[in-house]
RODO-2510 file (C-alpha; in nm, 4 decimals, decimal comma):
residues 476
     n   res          X          Y          Z
     1     x     9,1712     9,5864     7,4603
     2     x     8,9208     9,8611     7,3981
     3     x     9,0927    10,2426     7,3297
     4     x     8,8518    10,4066     7,4274
     5     x     8,9057    10,2079     7,8164
     6     x     9,2892    10,2600     7,7919
     7     x     9,2481    10,5894     7,7201
     8     x     8,9994    10,6300     7,9814
     9     x     9,2570    10,4819     8,2321
    10     x     9,5657    10,6655     8,1260
    11     x     9,3415    10,9684     8,1503
    12     x     9,2292    10,8628     8,5621
    13     x     9,5581    10,8128     8,5949
    14     x     9,7541    11,1289     8,4775
    15     x     9,4245    11,3015     8,6758
    16     x     9,6268    11,1559     8,9709
    17     x     9,9178    11,1729     8,9210
    18     x     9,8440    11,5598     8,9113
    19     x     9,6097    11,5431     9,2211
    20     x     9,8617    11,3350     9,4153
    21     x    10,1465    11,6252     9,3791
    22     x     9,8598    11,8471     9,5310
    23     x     9,8088    11,6491     9,8403
    24     x    10,1921    11,6227     9,8944
    25     x    10,2223    11,9982     9,8410
    26     x     9,9471    12,0277    10,1001
    27     x    10,0541    11,7402    10,3648
    28     x    10,3853    11,9426    10,3465
    29     x    10,3048    12,3290    10,3581
    30     x     9,9580    12,3475    10,4669
    31     x     9,7357    12,6009    10,3422
    32     x     9,9963    12,8590    10,4430
    33     x    10,3214    12,7915    10,2873
    34     x    10,6278    12,8649    10,4499
    35     x    10,8622    13,1174    10,2872
    36     x    11,1322    12,8564    10,2315
    37     x    10,8451    12,6388    10,0899
    38     x    10,9408    12,4977     9,6958
    39     x    10,8044    12,6977     9,4288
    40     x    10,4730    12,6254     9,2319
    41     x    10,6560    12,5641     8,9305
    42     x    10,8952    12,3216     9,0599
    43     x    10,6143    12,1190     9,2057
    44     x    10,4680    12,1622     8,8043
    45     x    10,7755    12,0309     8,6943
    46     x    10,7565    11,7080     8,8904
    47     x    10,4039    11,6588     8,7839
    48     x    10,5285    11,7559     8,4050
    49     x    10,8085    11,4777     8,4463
    50     x    10,6131    11,2099     8,6428
    51     x    10,3380    11,2262     8,3739
    52     x    10,5264    11,1910     8,0569
    53     x    10,7624    10,9012     8,2328
    54     x    10,4276    10,7442     8,3145
    55     x    10,3018    10,7796     7,9936
    56     x    10,5871    10,5965     7,8252
    57     x    10,5664    10,3165     8,0410
    58     x    10,1843    10,2992     7,9869
    59     x    10,1622    10,2012     7,6496
    60     x    10,5181    10,0055     7,6477
    61     x    10,4383     9,7922     7,8958
    62     x    10,0865     9,7519     7,8929
    63     x    10,0010     9,9404     8,2207
    64     x     9,6315     9,9344     8,1827
    65     x     9,5828     9,6064     8,3683
    66     x     9,3944     9,4235     8,0804
    67     x     9,6713     9,2898     7,8190
    68     x     9,6640     8,9196     7,9488
    69     x     9,3445     8,9486     8,0617
    70     x     9,2656     9,1013     8,4728
    71     x     9,4955     8,9407     8,7342
    72     x     9,5469     9,1616     9,0702
    73     x     9,8942     9,0264     9,1606
    74     x    10,0326     9,0913     8,7632
    75     x     9,8509     9,4574     8,8202
    76     x    10,0309     9,5462     9,1608
    77     x    10,3206     9,4573     9,0370
    78     x    10,3363     9,6623     8,7267
    79     x    10,2314     9,9728     8,8952
    80     x    10,4219     9,9309     9,1742
    81     x    10,7402     9,8606     8,9115
    82     x    10,5759    10,1612     8,7447
    83     x    10,5715    10,3706     8,9985
    84     x    10,9226    10,3022     9,1326
    85     x    11,0601    10,3925     8,7751
    86     x    10,9203    10,7386     8,8132
    87     x    11,0104    10,7773     9,1363
    88     x    11,3959    10,7504     9,0123
    89     x    11,3202    10,9867     8,7312
    90     x    11,2290    11,2628     8,9843
    91     x    11,5032    11,1716     9,1491
    92     x    11,7109    11,1852     8,8403
    93     x    11,5571    11,5513     8,7757
    94     x    11,5875    11,6760     9,0636
    95     x    11,9282    11,6506     9,0371
    96     x    11,9973    11,7591     8,7143
    97     x    11,7817    12,0624     8,8088
    98     x    11,9051    12,1778     9,1260
    99     x    11,5440    12,1321     9,2632
   100     x    11,5979    11,8840     9,5998
   101     x    11,2733    11,7462     9,6787
   102     x    11,2663    11,6444    10,0696
   103     x    11,2558    11,2826    10,1240
   104     x    10,9194    11,3482    10,3135
   105     x    10,7980    11,4634    10,0055
   106     x    10,8886    11,1849     9,8235
   107     x    10,7751    10,9202    10,0674
   108     x    10,4331    11,0925    10,0244
   109     x    10,4414    11,0715     9,6800
   110     x    10,5368    10,7133     9,6426
   111     x    10,2573    10,6117     9,8934
   112     x    10,0007    10,8049     9,6688
   113     x    10,0737    10,7044     9,3551
   114     x    10,0785    10,3055     9,3879
   115     x     9,6902    10,3600     9,5980
   116     x     9,4914    10,5301     9,2949
   117     x     9,6429    10,3718     9,0423
   118     x     9,5471    10,0393     9,1609
   119     x     9,2120    10,1803     9,2422
   120     x     9,1495    10,3141     8,8759
   121     x     9,1852     9,9790     8,7683
   122     x     9,0192     9,7883     9,0131
   123     x     8,7367    10,0567     8,9529
   124     x     8,7561    10,0125     8,5664
   125     x     8,7283     9,6052     8,5911
   126     x     8,4701     9,5844     8,8075
   127     x     8,2723     9,8762     8,5012
   128     x     8,4034     9,6063     8,2443
   129     x     8,2677     9,2704     8,4466
   130     x     7,9210     9,5168     8,4432
   131     x     7,8844     9,6133     8,1017
   132     x     7,9522     9,2860     7,9722
   133     x     7,6722     9,1140     8,2098
   134     x     7,4522     9,4050     8,0345
   135     x     7,5913     9,4709     7,6955
   136     x     7,5073     9,2731     7,3937
   137     x     7,7998     9,0215     7,3151
   138     x     7,9038     8,9094     6,9489
   139     x     7,8881     8,5631     6,9279
   140     x     8,1590     8,3492     6,7822
   141     x     8,1981     8,0153     6,6532
   142     x     8,5355     7,7709     6,6708
   143     x     8,6760     7,6144     6,3584
   144     x     8,9746     7,3628     6,5122
   145     x     9,0681     7,0893     6,7100
   146     x     9,3498     7,0105     6,9647
   147     x     9,4900     7,1741     7,2508
   148     x     9,5223     7,5016     7,1214
   149     x     9,0808     7,5091     7,1109
   150     x     9,0366     7,4563     7,4753
   151     x     9,3472     7,7495     7,5476
   152     x     9,1429     8,0393     7,2658
   153     x     8,8592     7,9146     7,5270
   154     x     9,0489     8,0257     7,8171
   155     x     9,1718     8,3479     7,6702
   156     x     8,8548     8,4852     7,5652
   157     x     8,6486     8,4152     7,9005
   158     x     8,9558     8,6062     8,0685
   159     x     8,8550     8,9071     7,8616
   160     x     8,5194     9,0458     7,8955
   161     x     8,5548     9,3509     7,7713
   162     x     8,6434     9,1881     7,3765
   163     x     8,2745     9,0945     7,4071
   164     x     8,2499     8,7835     7,2534
   165     x     8,0777     8,4804     7,3730
   166     x     8,1790     8,1784     7,1949
   167     x     7,8278     7,9381     7,0354
   168     x     8,0149     7,6556     6,9919
   169     x     8,3150     7,4643     6,8771
   170     x     8,3450     7,2899     6,4784
   171     x     8,5534     7,0279     6,4599
   172     x     8,7110     6,7733     6,1957
   173     x     8,5571     6,4619     6,2017
   174     x     8,5045     6,1159     5,9661
   175     x     8,1282     5,9801     5,9642
   176     x     8,2459     5,6582     5,8243
   177     x     8,4928     5,6091     6,1469
   178     x     8,2989     5,7828     6,4685
   179     x     7,9835     5,8708     6,4936
   180     x     8,0189     6,0310     6,8627
   181     x     8,1151     6,4551     6,8688
   182     x     8,3260     6,6091     7,1185
   183     x     8,2053     6,6040     7,4670
   184     x     8,1585     6,9742     7,4888
   185     x     7,8377     6,9811     7,7538
   186     x     7,4908     6,9371     7,7136
   187     x     7,2757     7,0891     7,3584
   188     x     7,6036     6,9569     7,1757
   189     x     7,4703     6,8392     6,8337
   190     x     7,6242     6,6603     6,5135
   191     x     7,5798     6,8250     6,1532
   192     x     7,6938     6,8079     5,8215
   193     x     7,8568     7,0740     5,6532
   194     x     7,5675     7,1529     5,4459
   195     x     7,3580     7,2015     5,7412
   196     x     7,6113     7,4339     5,9420
   197     x     7,5461     7,8059     5,7808
   198     x     7,1482     7,7620     5,8636
   199     x     7,2547     7,6449     6,2555
   200     x     7,5259     7,8972     6,2941
   201     x     7,2504     8,1685     6,1445
   202     x     6,9951     8,0491     6,3920
   203     x     7,2292     8,0919     6,6727
   204     x     7,2995     8,4093     6,5505
   205     x     7,6350     8,3235     6,5059
   206     x     7,8452     8,6828     6,3664
   207     x     8,1937     8,5530     6,3699
   208     x     8,3979     8,2729     6,2641
   209     x     8,7397     8,1700     6,4087
   210     x     8,9530     7,9552     6,2594
   211     x     9,2591     7,7522     6,4426
   212     x     9,5141     7,5701     6,1984
   213     x     9,5500     7,2705     6,0881
   214     x     9,2124     7,3130     5,9083
   215     x     9,0518     6,9970     5,7747
   216     x     9,1945     6,9668     5,4346
   217     x     8,9517     6,9602     5,0933
   218     x     8,6849     7,1671     4,9537
   219     x     8,4325     7,1607     5,2580
   220     x     8,6498     7,4164     5,4726
   221     x     8,7011     7,6131     5,1625
   222     x     8,3148     7,6348     5,0956
   223     x     8,1931     7,6625     5,4603
   224     x     8,4447     7,9892     5,4489
   225     x     8,3398     8,1202     5,1594
   226     x     7,9562     8,0883     5,2581
   227     x     8,0307     8,2613     5,5880
   228     x     8,1648     8,5490     5,3970
   229     x     7,8853     8,5678     5,1865
   230     x     7,6155     8,5723     5,4644
   231     x     7,8541     8,8521     5,6394
   232     x     8,0064     8,6584     5,8902
   233     x     8,3595     8,7956     6,0129
   234     x     8,6446     8,5565     6,0056
   235     x     8,9249     8,5589     6,1741
   236     x     9,2494     8,2838     6,1222
   237     x     9,5046     8,1300     6,4076
   238     x     9,7489     8,0514     6,1786
   239     x     9,9722     7,7349     6,2255
   240     x    10,1803     7,6911     6,4588
   241     x    10,0958     8,0686     6,6144
   242     x    10,3912     7,9812     6,8990
   243     x    10,6495     8,0701     6,6302
   244     x    10,4742     8,4282     6,6287
   245     x    10,5447     8,4936     7,0100
   246     x    10,8027     8,7998     6,9357
   247     x    10,5402     9,1101     6,7964
   248     x    10,5288     9,0059     6,3758
   249     x    10,5168     9,1972     6,0765
   250     x    10,2620     9,1606     5,8534
   251     x    10,3550     9,2649     5,4563
   252     x    10,1938     9,1764     5,1055
   253     x    10,3612     9,1290     4,7553
   254     x    10,0500     9,1055     4,5675
   255     x     9,8122     9,0481     4,7920
   256     x    10,0174     8,7622     4,8685
   257     x    10,0523     8,7890     5,2582
   258     x    10,4189     8,7570     5,4427
   259     x    10,4636     8,6905     5,8248
   260     x    10,8163     8,8227     5,9343
   261     x    10,9711     8,6329     6,2319
   262     x    11,1824     8,7900     6,4462
   263     x    11,4802     8,6177     6,6178
   264     x    11,3726     8,5933     6,9796
   265     x    11,6927     8,6693     7,1846
   266     x    11,8045     8,9790     7,4276
   267     x    12,0286     9,2561     7,2648
   268     x    12,3889     9,2993     7,3963
   269     x    12,2636     9,6033     7,6304
   270     x    12,0247     9,4577     7,7444
   271     x    12,2317     9,1172     7,8587
   272     x    12,4558     9,3133     8,0115
   273     x    12,1948     9,5196     8,1896
   274     x    12,0338     9,1639     8,3179
   275     x    12,3615     9,0805     8,4506
   276     x    12,4322     9,3845     8,6720
   277     x    12,0634     9,3028     8,7719
   278     x    12,0914     8,9734     8,8287
   279     x    12,4294     8,9820     9,0888
   280     x    12,3815     9,3019     9,2718
   281     x    12,0348     9,1552     9,3238
   282     x    12,2086     8,7995     9,4275
   283     x    12,4341     8,9666     9,6422
   284     x    12,1838     9,1034     9,8376
   285     x    11,9761     8,8012     9,8810
   286     x    12,1980     8,5956     9,9575
   287     x    12,3140     8,8422    10,2526
   288     x    11,9798     8,8538    10,3613
   289     x    11,9560     8,4931    10,3279
   290     x    12,2427     8,3672    10,5040
   291     x    12,0789     8,3525    10,8604
   292     x    11,8337     8,1175    10,6771
   293     x    12,0113     7,9375    10,5072
   294     x    12,3041     7,8415    10,8174
   295     x    11,9833     7,7371    10,9842
   296     x    11,8094     7,5157    10,7751
   297     x    12,1457     7,3489    10,6689
   298     x    12,2425     7,2983    11,0132
   299     x    11,8722     7,0798    11,0389
   300     x    11,9402     6,9286    10,7103
   301     x    12,2322     6,8003    10,8642
   302     x    12,0636     6,6680    11,1202
   303     x    11,8279     6,4497    10,9692
   304     x    11,9872     6,3642    10,6308
   305     x    12,3607     6,3681    10,6957
   306     x    12,3557     6,6223    10,4454
   307     x    12,2643     6,9659    10,3655
   308     x    12,2849     7,0543     9,9971
   309     x    12,3698     6,8714     9,6984
   310     x    12,4240     6,9579     9,3661
   311     x    12,2249     6,8723     9,0070
   312     x    12,3056     6,8660     8,6633
   313     x    12,1516     7,1102     8,4032
   314     x    12,1253     7,3276     8,0692
   315     x    12,2213     7,6269     8,1180
   316     x    12,2289     7,8957     7,8099
   317     x    12,3251     7,7483     7,4692
   318     x    12,2735     7,3602     7,6223
   319     x    12,6165     7,4072     7,8694
   320     x    12,6260     7,2382     8,1676
   321     x    12,6393     7,3108     8,4943
   322     x    12,5830     7,1729     8,8444
   323     x    12,2994     7,3574     8,9761
   324     x    12,2903     7,3717     9,3670
   325     x    11,9960     7,3238     9,5757
   326     x    11,9121     7,2403     9,9759
   327     x    11,9049     6,8167    10,0159
   328     x    11,5060     6,7739    10,0389
   329     x    11,3633     6,5300     9,8095
   330     x    11,0058     6,7275     9,6707
   331     x    10,7852     6,3792     9,6859
   332     x    10,9407     6,1784     9,9621
   333     x    10,6701     6,0116    10,2268
   334     x    10,9145     6,0874    10,4810
   335     x    10,9180     6,4763    10,4607
   336     x    10,8254     6,6502    10,8489
   337     x    10,6149     6,9290    10,8303
   338     x    11,0132     7,2166    10,8394
   339     x    11,0543     7,0422    10,4785
   340     x    10,7733     7,0465    10,3806
   341     x    10,7405     7,4087    10,4105
   342     x    11,0702     7,4711    10,2522
   343     x    10,9500     7,3304     9,9238
   344     x    10,6403     7,4483     9,9622
   345     x    10,7892     7,7960     9,8933
   346     x    11,0060     7,6869     9,6437
   347     x    11,3277     7,7932     9,9652
   348     x    11,4803     7,4705     9,8546
   349     x    11,5999     7,6763     9,5460
   350     x    11,8376     7,9594     9,7465
   351     x    12,1726     7,7786     9,7238
   352     x    12,1162     7,8906     9,3551
   353     x    12,1873     8,2591     9,4213
   354     x    12,6074     8,0717     9,3904
   355     x    12,4916     7,9537     9,0482
   356     x    12,3815     8,3676     8,9768
   357     x    12,6778     8,5229     9,1034
   358     x    12,8670     8,2597     8,8968
   359     x    12,7039     8,3699     8,6045
   360     x    12,5357     8,0659     8,4955
   361     x    12,1654     8,0964     8,6154
   362     x    11,9725     8,4319     8,6281
   363     x    11,7046     8,5924     8,8742
   364     x    11,4413     8,5269     8,6239
   365     x    11,4571     8,3223     8,3315
   366     x    11,3388     8,0123     8,1936
   367     x    11,4214     7,7080     8,4732
   368     x    11,7020     7,4737     8,4115
   369     x    11,5872     7,1443     8,3048
   370     x    11,7993     6,8275     8,3217
   371     x    11,9435     6,6925     7,9886
   372     x    11,7434     6,3808     7,9861
   373     x    11,4604     6,6427     7,8739
   374     x    11,6173     6,8726     7,6860
   375     x    11,7098     6,5977     7,4591
   376     x    11,3987     6,5398     7,3311
   377     x    11,3707     6,8873     7,2886
   378     x    11,1784     7,0111     6,8960
   379     x    11,3718     7,3241     6,7206
   380     x    11,0994     7,5441     6,8611
   381     x    11,1443     7,4623     7,2395
   382     x    11,4830     7,4743     7,2125
   383     x    11,5036     7,8620     7,2271
   384     x    11,4291     7,8568     7,5660
   385     x    11,8352     7,7744     7,5576
   386     x    11,8952     8,1165     7,4436
   387     x    11,9008     8,3009     7,7523
   388     x    12,0495     8,1774     8,1278
   389     x    11,8072     7,9962     8,3154
   390     x    11,6664     8,1107     8,5947
   391     x    11,5385     8,1213     9,0106
   392     x    11,1784     8,2103     8,8671
   393     x    11,0189     8,2639     8,5470
   394     x    10,6985     8,3538     8,3368
   395     x    10,6166     8,0070     8,3808
   396     x    10,6614     7,9587     8,7294
   397     x    10,4839     8,2867     8,8230
   398     x    10,1605     8,0945     8,6400
   399     x    10,1897     7,7954     8,8990
   400     x    10,3441     7,5549     8,6362
   401     x    10,6166     7,3813     8,8176
   402     x    10,8792     7,0748     8,7707
   403     x    10,6028     6,8237     8,7296
   404     x    10,4536     7,0138     8,4496
   405     x    10,5527     6,8976     8,1064
   406     x    10,8249     7,1095     7,9072
   407     x    10,5547     7,1843     7,6389
   408     x    10,3666     7,4125     7,8749
   409     x    10,6326     7,5533     8,0067
   410     x    10,8048     7,6897     7,7124
   411     x    10,5099     7,8912     7,5844
   412     x    10,5567     8,1532     7,8526
   413     x    10,9435     8,1335     7,8388
   414     x    10,9520     8,2074     7,4600
   415     x    10,6779     8,5695     7,5734
   416     x    10,9603     8,6288     7,8181
   417     x    11,2287     8,6313     7,5578
   418     x    11,0527     8,8044     7,2978
   419     x    10,9307     9,0801     7,5516
   420     x    11,1871     9,0836     7,7690
   421     x    11,2982     9,4360     8,0031
   422     x    11,3764     9,5298     8,3202
   423     x    11,0453     9,6300     8,4094
   424     x    10,8991     9,2937     8,3463
   425     x    11,2078     9,1410     8,5528
   426     x    11,1257     9,3235     8,8551
   427     x    10,7462     9,2380     8,7661
   428     x    10,8463     8,8699     8,7788
   429     x    11,0190     8,8928     9,0382
   430     x    10,7425     9,1002     9,3069
   431     x    10,4650     8,8504     9,1395
   432     x    10,7002     8,5460     9,2496
   433     x    10,6530     8,6794     9,5979
   434     x    10,3057     8,6572     9,5473
   435     x    10,3057     8,3365     9,4070
   436     x    10,4816     8,1839     9,7199
   437     x    10,2557     8,3041     9,9712
   438     x     9,9580     8,2307     9,7732
   439     x    10,1296     7,8740     9,7332
   440     x    10,1741     7,8199    10,1306
   441     x     9,8401     7,9026    10,2463
   442     x     9,6611     7,7540     9,8949
   443     x     9,8596     7,4841     9,7878
   444     x     9,6107     7,2951     9,6420
   445     x     9,4014     7,5802     9,3965
   446     x     9,7790     7,6570     9,2666
   447     x     9,7785     7,3703     9,1107
   448     x     9,7955     7,3679     8,7466
   449     x     9,5306     7,1094     8,5796
   450     x     9,6465     6,9654     8,2651
   451     x     9,4773     7,0830     7,9139
   452     x     9,2424     6,7915     7,8077
   453     x     9,3521     6,5548     7,5135
   454     x     9,2691     6,6772     7,2119
   455     x     8,9691     6,4427     7,0639
   456     x     8,9892     6,2105     6,7888
   457     x     8,5965     6,2275     6,7250
   458     x     8,5948     6,2710     6,3794
   459     x     8,2634     6,4308     6,3079
   460     x     8,1824     6,8335     6,1875
   461     x     7,9982     6,9325     6,5037
   462     x     7,8650     7,2388     6,6299
   463     x     7,8469     7,2597     7,0162
   464     x     7,7513     7,5034     7,3432
   465     x     8,0712     7,4916     7,5287
   466     x     7,9498     7,7013     7,8777
   467     x     8,0612     7,4256     8,1166
   468     x     8,3702     7,3457     7,9452
   469     x     8,4631     7,7086     7,9104
   470     x     8,3815     7,7697     8,2805
   471     x     8,6095     7,4310     8,3745
   472     x     8,9468     7,5613     8,1577
   473     x     8,9022     7,9552     8,3157
   474     x     8,9717     7,7633     8,6631
   475     x     9,2225     7,5117     8,5254
   476     x     9,4597     7,8476     8,4216
***
């Protein structure tokens, strides 16, 4: 993300904190404060504490809102959780310093801060979109094939602030077995390796993105060498980049690059904090949802003769456990309107709060899967079994459900494991609420379409990809 944009958003946030505290003082005391009103130094200390905590969260949790592409529910959830941290810090500071802020003042501040922060980010997004339409973009060509190429197209489309425009895709081919290029939309052109550089120069290509595995042989090396000599910038997406979801450390030994991988697991302290949040959160949710569960159980008992059922699932470290849920068949044609509502809102999973209380599951984490699926996991996929399964997770807020493949979900699950924090858990809980509401209103729109299967075409081709790019953006 553009460093200047991050600095601009942070500066606007800090200015809004100062203005919010000033507005709180004005709302509480008026233009002529009473003698018993808090001294200005107390409000100044509140500004200092709030600004310090927000700055730390801003850089550590990427609160600018653009890191993973613009998505308003995620931005909203992150801001709300961040303000929650700030208010908690102010309460702790007031207790330790004996400066007790009034509850009304804290309420005013808790309402003002998120409104301003979200407005700032929406304004920044609008400016980014406006500049992206006017600014000259860097034209890039992607070299590679398979689903990763399509994922890369989607990610570039989600980040207009990067000022990148995909001019085409080069893919490995064998001219003897096929003469048809990839279906990238109108304007696709099939070329030979010797003509690639000329064609890229005609299309004003400035950068090359290499997606491993690259086609073997000297042609690829010659292409890279020719592009560098011509002044084109070359980027590399390493083989099995999914293994590097934790922040990899790049070192060198006599110009030989080494990419150090860290184990993707939670620390003992993190596990204890997560367990505490799971227990008290599940207990509160279970108490609140008990009337609903009793009513639903009575309805299902009347309709189906059985209210609950249990299914065997694999938990942390592949330990099996019985997972509870309401007795509703997800795809049964005999569902009535009430049962369809339970399925659409995933309320059939509420009995799993008992699994959370028992320590078999967590509120947030990878969804548990049956042993029949787990036994076919690759070693890379088995990394998702290093933590407890959850009621919701990063894959679920992106629209993935049970019918989607493990390969699609595991990428998000490993992202969650490598970036885990209480902040992320709280944010995902809020995003899940938003996702369920959207699913109720627009169930069909939230269905995630699978990525197009890798082509078996064997030409080296370059083509315009505007139509394919738009299609994949809608799918994600």
